[in-house]
C-alpha positions in Angstrom: 93.1 -48.0 -19.3 95.9 -48.3 -16.5 94.8 -48.0 -12.9 96.8 -44.9 -12.4 95.1 -43.1 -15.3 91.7 -44.1 -13.9 92.6 -42.4 -10.4 93.9 -39.3 -12.4 90.7 -39.2 -14.1 88.5 -39.4 -10.7 90.6 -36.7 -9.2 90.0 -34.4 -12.2 86.2 -35.1 -11.9 86.2 -34.5 -8.3 88.1 -31.2 -8.9 85.7 -29.8 -11.4 82.5 -31.4 -10.0 83.0 -30.5 -6.0 83.4 -26.8 -6.9 80.6 -26.6 -9.2 78.3 -28.3 -6.9 79.3 -25.9 -4.2 78.5 -22.9 -6.6 75.2 -24.4 -7.5 74.3 -25.1 -3.8 75.1 -21.5 -3.1 73.1 -20.1 -5.8 70.2 -22.2 -5.2 70.1 -20.9 -1.7 70.4 -17.4 -2.7 67.8 -17.6 -5.8 65.9 -20.6 -5.2 66.5 -22.2 -8.8 65.1 -25.7 -8.3 61.3 -26.6 -7.7 60.4 -26.3 -4.2 58.4 -28.8 -2.2 54.6 -28.7 -2.2 53.3 -27.1 0.9 49.6 -26.3 1.8 48.3 -23.3 4.1 46.8 -26.1 6.3 50.3 -26.7 7.9 50.0 -23.4 9.2 46.5 -23.5 10.4 45.6 -23.6 14.0 42.9 -25.6 15.7 40.8 -22.3 16.4 41.6 -21.0 12.7 38.1 -19.9 11.6 38.8 -18.3 8.1 40.9 -19.8 5.4 41.1 -18.0 2.2 43.1 -19.6 -0.5 44.3 -18.5 -4.1 45.9 -21.0 -6.6 47.1 -18.4 -9.5 47.8 -21.0 -12.0 44.3 -21.2 -12.7 44.3 -17.5 -14.1 47.5 -18.2 -16.2 46.1 -17.1 -19.3 44.1 -13.9 -18.1 47.3 -13.1 -16.1 49.4 -13.2 -19.4 46.8 -11.2 -21.2 46.7 -8.6 -18.5 50.5 -8.0 -18.4 51.3 -4.6 -19.7 52.1 -4.8 -23.6 55.6 -3.4 -22.9 56.3 -6.0 -20.0 59.7 -7.4 -20.4 61.1 -10.2 -18.2 63.7 -8.9 -15.5 67.4 -9.4 -17.3 68.5 -11.7 -14.5 65.6 -14.0 -15.5 66.6 -15.6 -18.7 63.3 -17.0 -19.4 60.2 -16.1 -21.8 57.0 -15.0 -20.3 54.9 -18.4 -21.0 57.9 -20.3 -19.4 58.3 -17.9 -16.4 54.4 -18.3 -15.4 54.7 -21.9 -15.5 58.1 -22.2 -13.6 57.8 -19.3 -11.2 54.1 -18.4 -10.3 53.4 -19.4 -6.8 51.2 -22.6 -6.4 49.0 -21.0 -3.7 48.7 -17.9 -1.6 46.5 -18.0 1.6 45.2 -15.7 4.4 44.4 -17.5 7.8 42.5 -15.7 10.6 42.5 -17.2 14.0 41.0 -15.6 17.1 43.3 -15.0 20.1 41.0 -14.5 22.9 43.9 -14.0 25.6 45.3 -11.2 23.7 41.9 -9.8 22.5 43.2 -9.9 18.8 42.7 -11.6 15.5 45.8 -13.0 14.6 46.5 -13.2 10.8 49.0 -15.4 8.6 49.7 -14.6 5.1 51.2 -17.7 3.3 52.7 -18.4 0.0 53.7 -21.8 -1.4 56.7 -20.2 -3.8 57.6 -22.6 -6.8 61.1 -21.0 -7.6 63.0 -18.0 -6.7 61.4 -17.6 -3.3 64.3 -15.3 -1.8 64.1 -12.9 -4.7 59.9 -12.9 -4.3 60.7 -12.1 -0.4 63.1 -9.3 -1.4 60.7 -7.9 -3.8 57.7 -8.2 -1.7 59.3 -6.4 1.4 60.9 -3.6 -0.9 57.3 -2.7 -1.9 56.3 -2.2 1.8 53.0 -3.5 1.3 52.0 -3.6 5.3 52.4 0.3 5.4 49.0 0.4 3.6 47.5 -1.3 6.8 48.7 0.6 9.8 46.1 -0.9 11.9 47.5 -4.5 11.6 50.4 -5.1 13.9 52.9 -7.0 11.6 55.8 -8.8 13.2 59.3 -7.2 12.5 61.0 -8.5 9.1 57.8 -8.6 7.0 57.8 -11.6 4.8 60.1 -14.5 5.4 61.3 -17.6 3.8 61.9 -20.0 6.7 62.4 -23.0 4.3 62.0 -23.7 0.3 58.4 -23.5 -0.6 57.2 -21.6 2.5 56.9 -17.7 2.5 54.9 -16.0 5.6 54.2 -13.1 7.1 52.2 -12.7 10.5 50.2 -9.9 12.1 47.2 -9.2 14.4 44.2 -6.7 14.7 43.2 -5.6 18.0 39.6 -6.4 18.8 37.8 -3.6 20.8 36.6 -3.6 24.2 33.2 -5.0 25.1 33.5 -7.0 21.8 33.8 -10.4 23.5 30.6 -9.8 25.5 28.7 -8.9 22.5 30.0 -12.1 21.0 28.8 -14.2 23.8 25.4 -12.8 23.7 24.9 -14.7 20.5 27.4 -17.7 20.4 29.0 -20.1 22.9 32.7 -20.4 23.3 34.5 -22.9 21.1 35.1 -26.0 23.0 36.4 -28.1 19.8 39.0 -27.7 16.8 37.6 -26.3 13.8 37.4 -29.1 11.1 36.4 -27.1 7.9 38.9 -27.0 5.2 39.3 -26.1 1.9 38.9 -28.3 -0.9 41.7 -27.1 -3.4 41.7 -27.0 -7.1 40.0 -23.6 -7.5 41.2 -20.1 -8.4 39.8 -18.7 -5.1 38.3 -20.4 -2.4 37.1 -19.0 1.2 35.8 -21.3 4.0 34.3 -19.5 7.4 33.5 -21.4 10.3 30.9 -19.3 11.9 29.4 -22.1 14.8 31.3 -19.6 17.2 31.0 -16.2 15.7 34.2 -15.9 13.7 32.2 -14.2 11.0 30.9 -11.3 13.4 34.6 -11.2 14.8 35.9 -10.7 11.2 33.2 -8.2 10.6 34.3 -6.3 13.8 38.1 -6.4 12.9 37.1 -4.8 9.5 34.9 -2.2 10.9 37.8 -1.2 13.5 40.4 -1.3 10.7 38.3 1.1 8.6 38.3 3.6 11.7 34.7 3.2 12.4 33.0 2.2 15.7 31.3 -1.2 15.7 28.7 -0.5 18.2 27.7 2.6 16.3 27.2 0.6 13.1 25.3 -1.9 14.9 22.7 0.8 15.7 21.7 0.3 12.0 18.6 -1.9 11.7 20.0 -3.5 8.7 23.4 -4.7 10.3 21.5 -5.7 13.5 19.2 -7.8 11.4 22.4 -9.1 9.4 24.2 -10.3 13.1 20.6 -11.6 14.2 20.3 -13.9 11.2 24.2 -14.9 11.1 23.7 -17.0 14.3 21.8 -19.4 12.3 24.8 -19.9 9.9 27.2 -22.7 10.7 29.6 -22.6 7.8 30.1 -20.5 4.5 31.9 -21.9 1.6 32.9 -19.8 -1.5 34.7 -20.9 -4.7 35.4 -18.9 -7.7 36.7 -20.4 -11.1 37.2 -19.0 -14.5 35.0 -20.0 -17.4 37.3 -18.1 -19.8 39.2 -14.8 -19.6 36.1 -12.7 -19.2 33.6 -14.8 -17.2 33.9 -16.1 -13.7 31.5 -18.9 -12.0 31.0 -18.2 -8.3 29.4 -21.1 -6.2 28.4 -20.2 -2.5 27.0 -22.8 0.1 26.0 -22.0 3.7 25.2 -24.6 6.1 22.4 -23.2 8.1 19.5 -24.0 10.7 16.7 -25.6 8.6 14.0 -23.9 10.7 15.1 -20.4 9.2 16.9 -21.4 5.9 13.8 -20.5 3.6 13.7 -16.8 5.3 17.4 -16.5 5.0 17.3 -17.4 1.2 14.5 -14.7 0.9 16.8 -12.1 2.6 19.7 -12.9 0.6 17.8 -12.8 -2.7 16.3 -9.5 -1.7 19.7 -7.8 -1.3 20.9 -9.3 -4.7 19.7 -6.2 -6.9 21.8 -4.0 -4.6 25.0 -6.0 -5.6 24.0 -6.4 -9.2 23.8 -2.4 -9.4 27.0 -1.9 -7.3 29.0 -4.2 -9.7 27.4 -2.7 -12.7 28.0 1.1 -11.5 31.4 0.6 -10.3 33.0 -2.0 -12.2 31.0 -2.3 -15.1 30.6 -6.2 -14.5 27.4 -8.2 -14.7 26.3 -10.7 -12.3 23.4 -13.3 -12.6 22.2 -16.2 -10.4 20.1 -16.8 -7.3 20.2 -18.5 -3.9 18.1 -21.6 -3.3 17.5 -23.8 0.0 19.0 -27.3 -0.5 17.0 -29.6 1.9 19.3 -32.6 1.7 22.6 -30.6 2.5 20.5 -28.1 4.9 22.4 -25.5 3.2 21.6 -22.3 1.1 23.2 -22.7 -2.3 24.0 -20.2 -4.9 25.5 -20.3 -8.2 26.4 -16.9 -9.9 28.2 -15.8 -13.3 30.0 -12.6 -13.4 31.0 -11.3 -16.8 33.1 -8.1 -17.8 36.1 -9.4 -15.8 38.9 -8.8 -18.3 37.8 -5.1 -19.2 37.7 -4.1 -15.7 41.2 -5.4 -14.8 42.6 -4.0 -17.6 41.1 -0.6 -16.5 42.7 -1.3 -13.1 46.1 -2.3 -14.6 46.1 1.0 -16.7 45.5 2.9 -13.6 48.4 1.4 -11.9 50.7 1.9 -14.8 49.5 5.6 -15.1 50.1 6.2 -11.3 53.5 4.8 -11.2 54.8 6.5 -14.6 
């Protein structure tokens, strides 16, 4: 091939390739077509972040597929079948982080999602649904969900902590002087880790009670809640994992690092409350739970292994209610 022909062919490829690359780049920026980087919620945790909750929805893929409405259809702009869409688009992780902000007398919240694909569209859809309107007592930052970079969707807010809360906190716990070291293990459908060495569990309870419109001091006058507060001082760390055994069965594992001097007493109190949990799940959700707490001397921890059945039927009932309410 003559040199002039080679040059002409090269110019033709450039003429076709450059606009195509520019078009793809623009579409990728607008829709998030390519696979995004893997990012963990730990990248957004602060030294004082006491609560970390992580959900990896890929571990529930089969259950999610079963729970979609029978007449569910993929959006016209997404040329994928359901199975492929779940594998290609479902986020790798969703997480909630809660961090005390003593200077502002608030509990800072961060919602995180490691989107896999279609991040820009996910942000649009979530903001259009106005989920934050359901939580008026949380001060969400303007703009709602945002996509600062591929693979990262975040939303930030805070909950005001009531007056005199810190005085009560310091009656039981000392101020935090070193960073939180507790981290999630990963690889679970659901995982929650709470560092309670400086009263983060009590802080979360006060925040939740305040969000519900109740006076936390009035609630603490109930001896049952006061006893729970007194006992929680002896619990340093709580870890809970939940994984599906099948589409109708979930296994829970709970571990609480606690003071060995009161470990057996805490086990007794927790097991005494179990019948209430069992009855509540059965009456409200038609689900059954079996299991018990024991004291693990080697780990200085209260350990509980539980099995919940009836999950699929209850989730289908919830789905049908949502479908009926929106129709």
